[in-house]
C-alpha positions as CSV (number, residue, x, y, z in Angstrom):
1,M,0.0,0.0,0.0
2,N,1.4,3.4,-1.0
3,L,0.1,6.6,0.7
4,E,0.4,10.1,-0.6
5,F,-0.3,13.4,1.2
6,A,-0.3,16.9,-0.3
7,P,0.3,19.9,1.9
8,I,-2.7,22.2,2.6
9,G,-0.4,25.1,3.6
10,I,2.9,26.2,5.0
11,I,3.9,27.0,8.6
12,H,6.0,30.1,9.1
13,T,8.0,30.6,12.3
14,P,11.1,32.4,13.6
15,F,13.1,29.1,13.6
16,K,15.3,28.7,10.5
17,E,17.3,25.8,11.9
18,L,16.8,23.0,14.4
19,A,19.4,23.9,16.9
20,G,18.0,26.1,19.6
21,M,14.4,25.5,18.6
22,P,11.9,24.6,21.4
23,I,11.2,20.8,21.5
24,Q,7.4,21.1,22.3
25,P,4.8,23.9,22.4
26,S,5.1,23.9,26.2
27,S,8.7,25.2,25.9
28,A,7.7,27.7,23.2
29,G,5.7,30.1,25.4
30,G,4.8,33.3,23.5
31,V,6.7,32.3,20.3
32,K,4.5,33.6,17.4
33,G,4.1,32.1,14.0
34,R,1.7,32.0,11.0
35,V,0.1,29.3,9.1
36,E,-0.6,30.1,5.5
37,V,-3.4,27.9,4.3
38,F,-3.6,27.5,0.6
39,K,-6.5,29.3,-1.1
40,E,-8.3,26.1,-2.2
41,Y,-8.7,25.2,1.5
42,H,-9.9,28.5,2.9
43,A,-13.6,27.5,3.1
44,G,-12.5,24.7,5.5
45,L,-11.5,27.3,8.0
46,K,-15.1,28.3,8.7
47,D,-15.9,28.2,12.4
48,L,-12.3,27.5,13.4
49,D,-11.9,31.0,14.9
50,G,-14.1,29.9,17.8
51,F,-11.3,27.6,19.2
52,S,-8.5,28.9,21.3
53,H,-6.2,26.0,20.4
54,I,-5.6,23.9,17.4
55,I,-3.8,20.8,16.5
56,L,-1.4,21.1,13.6
57,L,-0.3,18.0,11.7
58,Y,2.7,18.5,9.5
59,H,5.5,16.8,7.6
60,F,9.1,16.8,9.0
61,H,10.3,17.7,5.6
62,L,14.0,18.1,6.3
63,G,14.5,14.7,8.0
64,S,15.5,11.5,6.3
65,G,15.8,8.0,7.7
66,F,15.1,6.9,11.2
67,N,16.4,4.6,14.0
68,L,14.2,2.5,16.2
69,H,16.3,3.5,19.2
70,V,17.0,7.2,19.8
71,T,18.4,9.3,22.7
72,P,15.6,11.9,23.2
73,F,16.3,15.5,24.2
74,L,15.1,15.0,27.7
75,D,17.2,11.9,28.4
76,S,20.7,10.5,28.1
77,E,19.4,6.9,27.7
78,P,18.4,5.4,24.3
79,R,14.7,4.8,24.1
80,G,12.4,3.1,21.6
81,L,11.5,5.5,18.8
82,F,7.7,5.1,19.5
83,A,8.2,6.0,23.2
84,T,9.6,9.4,22.0
85,R,8.6,12.4,19.9
86,A,11.8,12.3,17.9
87,P,11.2,13.9,14.5
88,K,13.1,11.2,12.4
89,R,10.4,8.5,12.0
90,P,9.2,5.9,9.5
91,N,6.4,8.3,8.6
92,P,7.8,11.8,9.4
93,I,4.6,13.3,10.7
94,G,4.7,16.0,13.5
95,L,1.9,17.1,15.8
96,S,1.7,20.4,17.8
97,I,-1.0,21.9,19.8
98,V,-0.7,25.7,19.4
99,Q,-2.8,28.7,20.5
100,L,-4.9,30.3,17.8
101,D,-5.0,34.1,18.1
102,R,-6.9,35.0,14.9
103,I,-7.5,34.1,11.3
104,E,-7.2,36.7,8.5
105,N,-7.6,35.9,4.8
106,G,-6.6,32.3,5.2
107,V,-3.7,33.0,7.5
108,L,-3.8,31.6,11.1
109,F,-1.9,33.6,13.6
110,I,-0.6,31.3,16.3
111,Q,1.5,31.2,19.5
112,N,3.6,28.7,21.4
113,V,4.9,27.3,18.2
114,D,7.8,24.7,18.1
115,I,7.9,24.1,14.4
116,L,10.7,24.8,11.8
117,D,10.0,27.7,9.3
118,G,8.7,26.5,6.0
119,T,7.2,23.2,7.3
120,P,4.5,21.8,5.1
121,L,1.1,21.6,6.8
122,L,-0.9,18.4,6.4
123,D,-4.0,19.1,8.5
124,I,-5.6,21.2,11.1
125,K,-7.9,19.9,13.9
126,P,-9.6,21.8,16.7
127,Y,-8.2,21.0,20.2
128,V,-11.0,19.9,22.5
129,P,-10.0,19.3,26.1
130,K,-12.8,16.8,26.7
131,F,-11.5,14.7,23.7
132,D,-7.8,15.4,23.9
133,A,-6.7,15.9,27.6
134,H,-6.6,12.9,30.0
135,E,-6.1,13.7,33.6
136,D,-5.1,10.1,34.5
137,A,-2.5,9.8,31.7
138,R,0.9,8.2,32.6
139,I,4.0,9.7,30.9
140,G,6.5,6.9,31.2
141,W,10.2,7.7,31.3
142,I,9.4,11.5,30.8
143,E,8.1,11.6,34.4
144,K,11.7,11.9,35.6
145,A,12.5,14.7,33.1
146,K,9.3,16.7,33.1
147,K,10.9,19.6,35.1
148,Q,13.3,20.1,32.1
149,I,10.6,20.6,29.5
150,P,10.0,24.4,29.8
151,N,13.7,25.1,29.1
152,Q,14.7,22.3,26.8
153,K,15.8,23.3,23.3
154,S,16.6,21.3,20.2
155,D,20.0,20.5,19.0
156,D,21.2,18.9,15.8
157,R,20.9,15.2,16.9
158,F,18.0,14.5,14.6
159,K,19.3,16.4,11.6
């Protein structure tokens, strides 16, 4: 089975390179960006402005290859790829929950963005806490490193 995806837009951020970029939206507080949605998809933005947060699904377009064991940013121990959010994956798809400030002429103005500039956008979904937040969720090995999250930045290990 062969799958194909086409971008529906482009994500614009201040981050031109991986090194120094926040590793998750929670460590990107106040960082502003824009999502340029291609004109043929503008009608699909109807009613999105009623949501304070959105889920962006995107293509890690600069990565190639992957390893099934990686040393994540928050740890010094190699972990199984699927127990991390490392960007080099068999299907290089990223997910970020960002704050939506406003929409103007097909451009989404966002905050708390942890995405590389020029990243192809695959999809947008509204963030709904009742659907997406789980109070009783366990966070595995990240439990020991969670205090590092707000200040952790990317380096070039997944280049």
